[in-house]
C-alpha positions in Angstrom: -24.1 7.7 -3.2 -20.6 8.7 -4.1 -18.4 5.6 -3.1 -15.8 8.0 -1.6 -18.3 9.3 0.8 -19.2 6.0 2.0 -15.5 5.1 2.9 -15.5 7.6 5.7 -19.2 6.9 6.9 -17.8 3.6 7.6 -15.1 4.7 9.8 -17.2 7.2 11.5 -20.2 4.7 12.4 -20.2 3.0 15.4 -19.7 -0.9 14.8 -22.1 -3.2 16.3 -21.1 -6.6 17.6 -22.8 -8.0 14.6 -20.8 -6.0 12.5 -17.9 -6.8 14.4 -18.2 -10.5 14.4 -19.0 -10.6 10.3 -15.7 -8.7 9.9 -13.8 -11.3 12.0 -15.4 -14.0 9.7 -14.7 -12.3 6.5 -10.9 -11.5 8.1 -10.2 -15.4 7.9 -10.1 -15.4 4.1 -8.0 -12.3 4.0 -5.7 -11.9 6.7 -5.0 -15.7 7.9 -4.6 -17.6 4.8 -1.1 -17.5 4.8 -0.7 -18.0 8.4 -2.9 -20.8 8.9 -1.4 -22.9 6.3 2.1 -22.8 7.9 1.7 -26.0 9.6 2.0 -27.7 6.3 6.0 -26.9 5.9 7.2 -26.0 9.7 8.1 -29.3 11.2 9.5 -30.7 7.4 11.6 -27.4 7.0 12.9 -27.6 10.6 13.9 -31.4 10.3 15.1 -31.1 7.1 18.7 -31.3 7.4 20.2 -29.5 10.7 18.8 -31.7 13.6 17.3 -35.5 13.6 14.5 -36.6 15.6 15.7 -39.1 18.2 14.3 -41.6 20.7 14.3 -39.2 23.6 11.9 -36.9 21.8 13.7 -33.8 22.9 14.2 -32.6 19.6 10.4 -32.5 18.7 9.6 -31.4 22.1 12.1 -28.6 22.0 10.6 -27.6 18.5 7.1 -27.5 19.5 8.1 -25.5 22.6 9.8 -22.9 20.1 6.9 -22.9 17.9 4.3 -22.0 20.9 6.2 -19.4 22.5 7.2 -17.7 19.0 3.2 -17.7 18.1 2.6 -16.2 21.6 5.0 -13.5 21.6 5.4 -12.3 18.1 1.8 -12.7 16.3 0.1 -12.4 19.6 1.8 -9.8 22.2 3.4 -7.8 19.4 1.1 -7.5 16.7 -2.4 -8.2 18.3 -1.7 -6.2 21.4 0.8 -3.5 20.5 1.1 -2.9 16.8 -2.4 -2.9 15.4 -2.8 0.2 17.9 -0.4 2.0 15.7 -3.1 2.6 12.6 -3.1 5.1 10.5 -6.6 6.3 10.6 -7.5 2.8 10.1 -4.6 1.6 7.7 -1.8 -0.6 8.7 1.4 -1.7 7.3 5.0 -0.2 6.7 3.8 2.9 4.8 1.2 3.4 7.8 4.0 3.8 10.2 6.2 6.0 7.9 3.0 8.1 7.2 2.5 8.4 10.9 6.2 9.6 11.5 6.2 11.9 8.7 3.1 13.9 10.2 4.5 13.8 13.8 7.8 15.1 12.7 8.4 17.0 9.3 10.4 13.9 7.6 8.3 13.5 4.8 9.9 12.8 1.2 7.1 14.3 -0.6 8.6 17.3 -2.2 5.3 19.5 -2.9 4.1 19.4 0.8 1.9 22.2 2.1 1.0 23.9 5.3 -2.7 23.6 4.3 -2.3 20.0 4.2 -1.8 19.8 8.0 -5.3 21.4 8.1 -6.7 18.0 6.9 -9.0 16.1 9.1 -7.2 13.0 9.0 -3.6 14.6 9.2 -4.3 16.0 12.6 -2.5 14.3 15.3 -4.3 12.4 17.8 -2.3 13.5 21.1 -2.3 11.3 24.0 -1.0 14.4 26.0 -0.8 17.9 25.7 3.1 17.9 24.9 5.9 15.6 24.4 6.5 13.9 27.7 10.2 13.9 27.4 13.0 16.2 26.6 14.6 13.2 24.5 11.3 13.0 22.3 11.7 16.6 21.6 15.3 16.3 20.7 14.6 13.2 18.6 11.8 15.1 16.5 14.3 18.1 16.0 17.1 16.0 14.9 15.1 14.1 12.4 13.8 17.4 11.1 17.4 18.7 10.8 19.3 16.3 9.1 18.4 15.1 5.5 20.6 11.9 6.1 18.5 10.7 9.0 15.0 11.4 6.8 16.8 9.4 3.7 17.6 6.8 6.1 14.1 6.4 7.3 13.0 6.3 4.1 15.2 3.6 3.0 14.2 1.5 5.9 10.5 1.8 4.9 11.2 1.0 1.5 13.4 -2.0 2.5 10.5 -3.5 4.6 8.0 -2.7 1.6 10.3 -4.5 -0.7 10.7 -7.4 1.4 7.0 -7.9 1.5 7.0 -7.5 -2.2 9.6 -10.4 -2.2 7.5 -12.2 0.2 4.6 -11.9 -2.4 6.8 -14.2 -4.8 8.0 -16.8 -2.1 4.5 -17.4 -0.2 2.6 -18.7 -3.3 5.3 -20.7 -4.3 5.9 -22.6 -1.0 2.0 -22.6 0.0 1.0 -24.3 -3.2 4.2 -26.4 -3.2 3.7 -27.6 0.4 -0.2 -28.5 -0.2 0.5 -30.6 -3.5 3.3 -32.4 -1.5 0.7 -34.6 0.0 0.7 -36.5 -3.3 3.8 -38.2 -2.3 1.7 -40.8 -0.3 -0.4 -42.5 -2.9 2.6 -42.9 -5.4 6.3 -44.1 -5.1 9.1 -41.3 -4.3 10.4 -42.0 -7.9 7.6 -40.6 -9.5 5.8 -38.1 -7.0 8.8 -35.6 -7.5 8.0 -35.5 -11.4 4.4 -34.8 -10.5 4.6 -32.0 -7.7 6.3 -29.4 -9.7 4.3 -29.6 -13.0 0.9 -29.5 -10.8 2.2 -26.7 -8.4 3.1 -24.6 -11.6 -0.1 -25.4 -13.3 -2.2 -24.2 -10.1 0.3 -20.9 -10.1 -0.2 -20.1 -13.6 -4.3 -20.6 -13.4 -4.2 -18.4 -10.1 -2.1 -15.6 -11.6 -4.2 -15.8 -14.9 -7.4 -15.2 -13.0 -6.1 -12.3 -11.1 -7.7 -9.6 -13.8 -11.2 -10.8 -12.8 -10.9 -9.7 -9.3 -11.5 -11.5 -6.0 -15.2 -9.9 -5.4 -16.8 -12.8 -7.6 -15.1 -15.6 -5.3 -14.4 -13.8 -2.3 -17.4 -14.9 -0.4 -15.7 -18.6 -0.7 -12.2 -17.5 1.1 -13.5 -17.3 4.6 -15.2 -20.8 4.6 -12.4 -22.4 2.8 -9.9 -21.0 5.6 -12.6 -21.7 8.5 -12.9 -25.5 7.1 -9.0 -25.7 7.0 -8.4 -24.4 10.6 -11.3 -26.7 12.0 -9.7 -29.3 10.2 -6.3 -29.2 11.5 -7.4 -28.5 14.9 -9.6 -31.6 15.0 -6.8 -33.9 13.5 -4.5 -32.2 15.9 -6.8 -33.0 19.2 -7.2 -36.6 17.6 -3.4 -37.1 17.5 -3.0 -35.8 21.2 -5.5 -37.8 22.7 -4.6 -41.1 20.5 -0.6 -40.9 20.5 0.8 -38.6 23.3 -1.7 -36.7 25.7 1.2 -35.6 27.9 2.6 -33.6 25.0 1.4 -30.5 26.5 4.3 -30.6 29.0 6.3 -29.5 25.9 5.0 -26.0 26.2 7.1 -25.5 29.1 9.9 -22.9 28.2 12.3 -25.5 29.8 12.2 -27.6 26.6 13.7 -25.1 24.5 16.6 -24.8 27.0 17.1 -28.8 26.5 16.7 -28.4 22.8 19.4 -26.0 22.4 21.7 -27.7 25.0 21.4 -31.0 22.9 21.5 -29.7 19.6 23.6 -26.6 20.1 24.5 -25.2 16.6 22.4 -27.7 14.8 19.4 -26.5 16.7 20.3 -22.8 16.2 20.3 -23.3 12.2 17.0 -25.1 12.5 15.3 -21.8 13.8 14.9 -20.8 10.3 12.5 -23.6 9.8 10.8 -22.7 13.2 10.5 -19.3 12.0 7.8 -20.2 9.5 5.3 -20.7 12.0 4.7 -17.0 11.9 4.8 -16.2 8.2 1.8 -14.2 7.5 1.5 -12.3 11.0 2.5 -9.2 8.9 -0.8 -9.4 7.2 -3.0 -8.8 10.4 -1.3 -5.4 10.4 -1.2 -4.7 6.7 -4.7 -5.6 5.8 -6.0 -3.5 8.9 -7.7 -1.1 6.4 -10.4 -3.8 5.1 -11.2 -4.6 8.5 -11.1 -3.2 12.2 -8.6 -3.8 14.9 -11.6 -5.7 17.3 -12.4 -8.0 14.5 -8.8 -8.9 13.8 -8.1 -9.5 17.5 -11.5 -11.7 17.8 -10.5 -13.9 15.0 -6.9 -14.6 16.1 -7.3 -15.2 19.7 -10.5 -17.1 19.5 -9.9 -19.1 16.2 -6.7 -19.0 14.5 -4.4 -19.0 17.7 -6.0 -22.0 19.1 -6.3 -24.0 15.9 -2.6 -23.4 15.3 -1.5 -24.3 18.7 -3.3 -27.8 18.4 -2.4 -28.5 14.8 1.4 -28.3 16.1 0.8 -30.1 19.2 -1.2 -32.9 17.4 1.9 -33.1 14.8 4.3 -33.2 17.7 2.3 -35.9 19.4 2.1 -38.1 16.3 5.9 -37.6 15.5 6.9 -38.6 19.0 5.3 -41.7 19.0 6.4 -42.7 15.6 10.1 -43.1 15.9 10.2 -45.9 13.0 9.1 -43.6 10.3 12.7 -43.1 10.0 14.0 -40.5 7.5 13.6 -37.1 7.9 11.8 -36.4 4.7 8.9 -38.2 6.0 8.5 -35.8 8.9 5.6 -33.4 7.7 2.3 -32.5 7.9 0.5 -35.3 5.8 2.2 -38.2 7.7 0.3 -37.1 10.7 -3.0 -37.0 9.0 -5.2 -40.4 9.3 -4.8 -42.4 6.0 -8.6 -42.3 5.1 -8.8 -38.5 5.5 -5.3 -37.5 3.3 -7.3 -37.0 0.1 -10.1 -34.8 1.4 -7.4 -33.0 3.5 -5.1 -32.6 0.5 -8.0 -30.8 -1.6 -8.7 -28.4 1.5 -5.0 -27.7 1.8 -4.7 -26.9 -1.6 -7.8 -24.7 -1.4 -6.5 -22.9 1.6 -2.8 -22.4 0.1 -4.4 -20.7 -3.0 -6.7 -18.5 -0.5 -3.4 -17.5 1.2 -1.5 -17.0 -1.9 -4.2 -14.7 -3.2 -4.3 -12.5 -0.1 -0.7 -11.8 -0.3 -1.0 -11.4 -4.4 -3.6 -8.7 -3.5 -1.8 -7.1 -0.7 1.1 -6.9 -3.1 -0.9 -4.9 -5.7 -2.0 -2.5 -2.8 1.2 -2.1 -1.8 2.5 -1.0 -5.3 0.0 1.3 -5.7 0.7 2.9 -2.3 4.5 3.3 -3.4 3.4 4.7 -6.7 1.2 7.3 -5.0 4.1 8.6 -3.0 6.3 8.8 -5.9 8.3 5.8 -4.8 7.4 3.3 -7.8 7.1 4.0 -11.3 3.4 4.8 -12.9 1.7 1.4 -13.8 -1.8 0.5 -14.9 -4.1 0.2 -12.1 -7.4 -1.7 -12.7 -10.1 -1.5 -10.3 -11.8 -4.9 -10.4 -14.9 -4.0 -8.2 -16.8 -0.9 -8.4 -18.6 -1.4 -5.1 -15.6 -2.8 -2.6 -12.8 -0.4 -2.0 -9.4 -1.3 -2.5 -9.7 -4.5 -5.0 -7.2 -3.6 -7.6 -5.5 -5.4 -10.3 -2.0 -4.3 -11.9 -1.3 -6.3 -15.1 2.5 -5.8 -15.3 3.2 -6.5 -11.8 1.0 -9.8 -11.9 2.8 -11.2 -14.7 6.2 -10.3 -13.2 5.1 -12.3 -10.1 4.0 -15.1 -12.1 7.2 -15.5 -13.7 9.3 -15.1 -10.7 6.9 -17.7 -8.6 7.2 -20.2 -11.4 11.1 -19.6 -11.5 11.4 -20.1 -7.7 9.2 -23.3 -7.8 11.0 -24.9 -10.6 14.5 -23.7 -9.4 14.1 -24.9 -5.8 11.5 -28.1 -6.0 11.5 -28.5 -2.3 10.2 -26.9 0.7 13.6 -26.8 2.4 15.1 -23.8 0.5 11.5 -22.1 -0.3 11.4 -22.1 3.5 14.8 -20.4 3.9 14.1 -17.9 1.4 10.4 -17.2 3.0 11.7 -17.2 6.2 14.3 -14.5 5.8 11.7 -12.1 4.0 9.1 -12.7 6.9 11.7 -11.8 9.6 13.4 -8.8 7.7 10.0 -7.1 7.5 9.5 -7.8 11.3 12.7 -6.1 12.2 11.8 -3.1 10.0 8.5 -2.9 11.8 10.0 -3.1 15.3 12.4 -0.3 14.6 9.5 2.2 13.2 7.4 1.1 16.2 10.0 2.2 18.5 10.0 5.6 16.9 6.1 5.6 16.8 6.0 5.0 20.6 8.3 8.1 21.1 7.0 10.5 18.7 3.5 9.7 18.1 2.5 7.9 21.2 4.6 10.3 23.4 5.7 7.5 25.6 9.1 7.7 27.6 12.3 6.2 25.7 12.5 3.8 28.1 9.3 1.9 27.0 10.6 2.2 23.4 13.9 0.7 24.3 12.0 -2.1 26.1 10.1 -2.8 23.3 13.1 -2.9 20.9 15.4 -5.0 23.2 12.6 -7.6 24.0 11.2 -8.3 20.4 14.3 -7.1 18.7 16.2 -9.9 20.4 13.8 -12.7 19.5 13.8 -11.5 15.8 17.5 -10.8 15.9 17.9 -14.6 16.9 15.8 -15.9 14.1 17.3 -13.3 11.6 20.6 -14.5 12.5 19.6 -18.3 12.0 17.9 -17.4 8.6 21.3 -15.5 7.5 23.3 -18.4 7.8 21.1 -20.0 5.2 22.2 -17.4 2.9 23.6 -19.6 0.0 20.8 -22.4 0.8 18.0 -19.9 -0.7 17.8 -16.9 1.7 19.8 -15.3 -1.0 16.5 -15.1 -3.2 14.4 -12.5 -1.1 17.7 -10.3 -1.0 18.2 -10.4 -4.7 14.4 -9.6 -5.2 14.2 -7.0 -2.7 17.3 -5.4 -3.8 16.0 -5.0 -7.4 12.9 -3.6 -6.4 14.5 -1.1 -4.0 16.9 -0.2 -6.6 13.8 0.5 -9.1 11.9 2.5 -6.3 14.8 4.6 -4.9 16.0 5.6 -8.4 12.5 6.5 -9.5 12.1 8.6 -6.2 15.4 10.1 -6.4 14.8 11.3 -10.1 11.3 12.5 -9.2 12.8 14.6 -6.6 15.5 16.2 -8.6 12.7 16.8 -11.4 10.7 18.8 -8.6 13.4 20.6 -7.8 14.6 21.9 -11.0 11.1 23.0 -11.8 10.6 24.8 -8.6 14.1 26.5 -9.1 13.2 27.4 -12.6 9.4 28.6 -12.1 8.4 31.7 -13.9 8.0 34.8 -12.2 4.5 35.7 -11.4 5.2 39.4 -12.0 6.2 38.6 -15.4 3.1 36.9 -16.4 1.1 39.6 -14.8 3.1 42.2 -16.8 1.6 40.7 -19.9 -1.9 41.8 -19.6 -5.1 39.8 -19.1 -4.7 38.5 -22.8 -1.2 37.4 -22.0 0.1 38.9 -25.1 -1.9 36.2 -27.2 -5.2 35.7 -28.5 -7.4 33.8 -26.1 -9.8 31.3 -27.7 -12.9 29.7 -26.2 -12.1 26.6 -23.9 -10.3 25.5 -20.8 -6.8 24.7 -20.8 -5.7 22.3 -17.8 -1.8 23.0 -17.4 -0.6 20.0 -15.2 2.3 20.7 -13.2 3.7 19.3 -9.7 4.3 22.8 -8.2 1.7 23.9 -5.7 3.0 27.6 -6.0 4.3 29.8 -9.0 4.2 29.1 -12.6 5.9 25.9 -14.2 8.8 26.9 -16.8 6.7 24.9 -19.8 4.2 27.8 -19.6 6.5 30.3 -20.6 7.1 28.0 -24.1 3.6 28.2 -24.7 3.3 31.6 -24.1 5.9 32.7 -26.6 5.7 30.1 -29.0 1.6 29.6 -29.6 -0.5 32.4 -31.1 -3.5 31.6 -29.2 -4.3 30.3 -25.9 -7.6 29.1 -23.9 -9.8 32.0 -22.4 -9.5 30.1 -19.1 -6.4 28.4 -17.7 -6.1 26.2 -14.7 -2.8 25.3 -13.2 -3.6 21.7 -12.1 -1.6 19.8 -9.4 -2.5 16.5 -8.4 -0.6 15.3 -5.6 -0.4 12.9 -2.8 -0.4 13.5 0.8 0.9 11.3 3.9 -2.4 10.2 5.0 -4.5 7.1 3.8 -7.6 9.0 2.6 -8.6 12.5 2.0 -12.1 13.3 2.6 -14.1 14.5 -0.4 -15.1 17.8 1.3 -11.4 18.4 1.5 -10.6 17.2 -1.7 -9.9 20.6 -3.9 -7.7 23.7 -3.1 -8.8 26.3 -5.5 -7.3 30.1 -5.7 -6.6 32.6 -8.4 -3.2 33.9 -10.0 -3.7 37.5 -10.8 -6.7 39.6 -10.9 -9.9 38.1 -12.1 -9.8 39.4 -15.8 -6.9 37.1 -16.4 -9.1 34.2 -15.9 -6.1 32.0 -14.2 -6.9 29.5 -11.6 -4.8 27.2 -9.4 -6.3 24.1 -8.0 -4.4 21.4 -6.1 -6.2 18.0 -6.2 -5.2 16.2 -3.0 -5.5 12.3 -2.7 -4.4 9.9 0.2 -1.9 6.9 -0.5 -5.1 4.5 -0.4 -7.6 6.7 -2.4 -9.1 5.6 -5.8 -8.8 8.3 -8.6 -12.0 8.9 -10.2 -12.3 8.7 -14.1 -12.1 11.5 -16.5 -15.2 12.6 -16.8 -16.3 12.7 -13.2 -12.9 14.1 -12.4 -13.8 17.0 -14.7 -17.2 17.8 -13.7 -15.9 17.8 -10.0 -13.3 20.1 -11.0 -15.4 22.6 -13.0 -17.9 22.5 -10.1 -15.2 23.2 -7.3 -13.7 26.3 -9.4 -17.6 27.5 -10.1 -17.8 27.2 -6.1 -15.1 29.0 -5.5 -16.0 32.0 -7.9 -19.5 31.8 -6.2 -17.9 32.5 -2.7 -16.8 35.6 -3.7 -13.1 34.6 -2.6 -10.8 37.9 -3.0 -8.8 38.2 -6.1 -5.1 37.5 -5.7 -2.7 40.3 -6.6 0.3 37.9 -6.2 3.7 39.3 -6.3 6.9 37.7 -5.7 7.4 38.8 -2.3 4.4 36.6 -1.2 4.8 33.7 -3.2 5.2 31.8 -0.1 1.9 33.2 1.3 -0.1 31.8 -1.5 -1.4 28.9 0.2 -3.1 31.1 2.4 -5.2 32.6 -0.6 -6.5 29.3 -1.4 -10.1 27.9 -0.6 -10.7 24.3 0.4 -13.5 23.0 -1.8 -15.1 19.5 -1.9 -16.6 17.6 -4.8 -20.0 17.8 -6.1 -21.3 15.1 -3.6 -20.2 17.1 -0.6 -22.1 20.4 -1.1 -25.3 19.8 -2.5 -26.6 23.0 -1.5 -23.6 24.3 -3.9 -23.1 24.7 -7.5 -24.1 21.7 -9.4 -23.3 21.2 -13.5 -25.7 20.0 -15.7 -25.0 18.4 -19.4 -28.6 18.0 -19.9 -31.9 20.0 -21.3 -34.0 18.9 -18.7 -35.9 22.1 -17.2 -35.4 23.1 -13.4 -38.0 24.5 -11.1 -37.1 28.3 -11.3 -38.4 29.0 -8.0 -36.0 27.0 -6.0 -32.9 27.3 -8.2 -31.5 29.7 -11.0 -29.5 28.6 -14.1 -26.9 30.0 -16.0 -26.9 28.9 -19.6 -24.9 29.1 -22.3 -25.8 31.1 -25.3 -27.1 29.0 -28.2 -24.2 27.3 -30.0 -23.5 27.5 -33.5 -22.7 23.9 -34.0 -24.3 21.0 -32.5 -22.3 20.0 -29.0 -23.6 19.0 -25.5 -25.1 22.0 -23.2 -23.6 22.8 -20.0 -25.4 24.5 -17.2 -24.4 25.7 -13.8 -27.5 25.6 -11.2 -26.8 28.2 -8.7 -28.6 28.1 -5.4 -31.3 31.0 -4.9 -29.1 32.1 -1.6 -27.2 33.8 -1.4 -27.3 36.4 -4.0 -24.2 36.7 -6.7 -23.3 40.0 -8.3 -23.1 40.7 -12.0 -19.3 40.1 -12.2 -19.5 36.9 -10.4 -22.2 35.9 -12.5 -20.2 36.9 -15.9 -17.1 34.8 -14.6 -19.3 31.9 -14.1 -20.7 32.3 -17.5 -17.4 32.6 -19.2 -16.5 29.3 -17.3 -19.3 27.5 -18.4 -18.9 28.8 -22.0 -15.3 27.5 -21.8 -16.4 23.9 -20.3 -18.9 23.7 -23.2 -16.2 24.3 -25.7 -13.9 21.7 -24.1 -11.2 20.8 -22.2 -7.3 20.4 -23.3 -4.6 18.8 -20.9 -1.3 20.4 -21.5 1.1 18.1 -19.9 4.9 18.6 -19.8 7.3 15.8 -20.4 10.7 16.3 -18.5 13.9 14.8 -19.9 16.6 14.9 -17.5 20.2 14.3 -17.9 23.3 14.7 -15.2 25.2 17.7 -15.5 28.8 17.5 -16.5 31.2 16.6 -13.9 28.5 14.7 -11.9 29.8 11.2 -10.3 29.3 8.1 -12.2 26.6 6.8 -9.6 24.7 10.1 -10.3 25.1 9.9 -14.0 24.0 6.1 -13.8 20.8 6.9 -12.0 19.7 9.9 -13.8 20.8 9.4 -17.4 20.1 5.4 -17.4 18.1 4.3 -14.3 15.4 6.7 -14.2 15.3 7.6 -18.0 14.7 3.7 -18.4 12.1 3.7 -16.0 10.3 6.8 -17.3 10.2 5.6 -20.8 8.7 2.4 -20.1 6.2 3.4 -17.5 2.7 5.1 -17.8 2.6 8.4 -18.6 1.4 11.5 -16.9 -2.0 11.3 -18.9 -2.7 7.9 -18.3 -2.5 8.8 -14.3 -5.0 11.5 -14.9 -7.3 9.0 -17.3 -7.1 11.8 -19.9 -8.3 10.9 -23.6 -5.5 10.9 -26.0 -7.5 13.6 -28.6 -7.5 16.2 -25.7 -3.8 16.0 -24.6 -0.7 18.1 -25.5 2.5 17.2 -24.4 5.4 19.2 -24.7 9.1 18.2 -23.9 12.0 19.8 -22.0 15.4 18.6 -21.6 17.0 19.4 -18.1 20.2 19.2 -16.6 20.5 18.2 -13.0 
């Protein structure tokens, strides 16, 4: 079965309760690894410097009250009951929200969008009403579509959130592993354990990143049991501490203790919110990893297990600390001090394993985000390795993996304590949540078609909570919070410069495309010798002839008998269904043998290898020819109508009753199907046959066209790629010159080429360079 087809069957198929509960169990290891390990460092980071534990217990009870209500309002209320509903055809995350907005208002940053894209099944909008319910929503949509500045601001906002998630991919493994290893401080003296923690944490991180290329499918089945064991462990220890040390600790869940805490600690209590904030680190993963599970499964896992286990764990630590004032120094306030001494070693082992699982989840999520950005021309092309042929979405990016490893080691060695790591991680987490809140307010108005009052209430309620934590984190800028800012800024510059350069390159190619009338005036031979074979001319244009083609026609003595202008583009949906993958049309009359083929992928789609892609492409063109679509006598006046002349064709797996291609010499049953065979070749090469259905009948002209296409396929396929070298025009601003001449060119030279993105063999590639001044 085609793996692509299976993706959509899973979405359409109604899930049984057994499937939902299985997904809920599996989500523990993928979604909740980071969130479930937060008890390792929350109290330790909170009491690190700004506040001290006193005999009155007002501090510890106030912190517990803040932790409880933060867990209740943000992960439970905001994400589980509201944000999870804003999925993009089952996908979640910052780019899913941006994609939703792009489809409900024309604010997409992709330059080669077509009206035909809006006919995609997954592109269509699920309206909750017949029209926008408020004049404000209509005005907001119109304003966003009119002003390029607002569209760029929306893109920048989405990129900031994405960059902060990538920065969190550096900080989460560092703080999780380091906090888990910090349990070694008890069996050894303080003078020695600081020389052991950092090396062991670094070794674990190196091994973790070194094993990424094997993928998680080999050990993924262990992730959920590890996190489940960890959650049961911390909840059992928490319950023991509550019953044994302070059964009345439940009174601290009252919001009144938050008021008493801030009244007593004042500025110190406000600054300590940066540590309390860490209790919700990993909450964004519930939304970001939505594509691997379902809304209901994630909700069940959180409400029935993760949330109660975390509340019991924090209450248990608070109960222990409230009864142990003689512990004295603040550094002893932490997770392991509340663990019974006989259980510390087993708990240490489980904690390290849970930290590794949580780190693995955020690393895999970072790979996925980078792939999405690259698909939408917001990140340079990188090598993407699919580590599993059966499980969709498991990828490995070597360049990003080693960059993350170096940065994780630098953070671990540079900070060497959970306080500054916590400040850094907290700032990254709350920044992503603020971006999600802003984008969600637009989704509420434009996509859900609710009144602006609902959106304002959402922003004010959750924005106020997050702004409070953001301000507390911002105060710690010089004490570690600068790290996510520096990381996010670095990635943002790379992403925005690449996107800006890609847009300028496309705009130049669009403005300088060759007139189709000029091409048609050359005649069917194009003024050159047409030799056997297929030439695939890769272009980003969805209409018109790229300027690079005129160089071939005027400088080469011969060209292929069949020419296909191939455009591989991404659309703002997570997946494009296989039956809607190709848009095929003609350029000029039949005898020119010029075709245009647009291949559409979603930002989460898996690109096929070169052979499978070539076969799908040839079958789609053959199916287009068989369908008897009218030839296109395109003139310059109706270039804009070229979309209307293109036909949607699916992959081979979606039209089993259509044309199939065979490269084997096995005989078929003539009574069922007819074969179009190529004549005996003069030299030994693989035979190609189109297997045409018996009905409907095809005329002689169509048969000849299919025969010629088959002979050309048998002769071979050549990929013609144009490499664009851009320079800023004279008189351009220094910022534009720097972005184009240095930034974009540096990224282009050090990223993967277009031939790699197409999985093209080097022997079949012809690359031609052009210098543009933009």
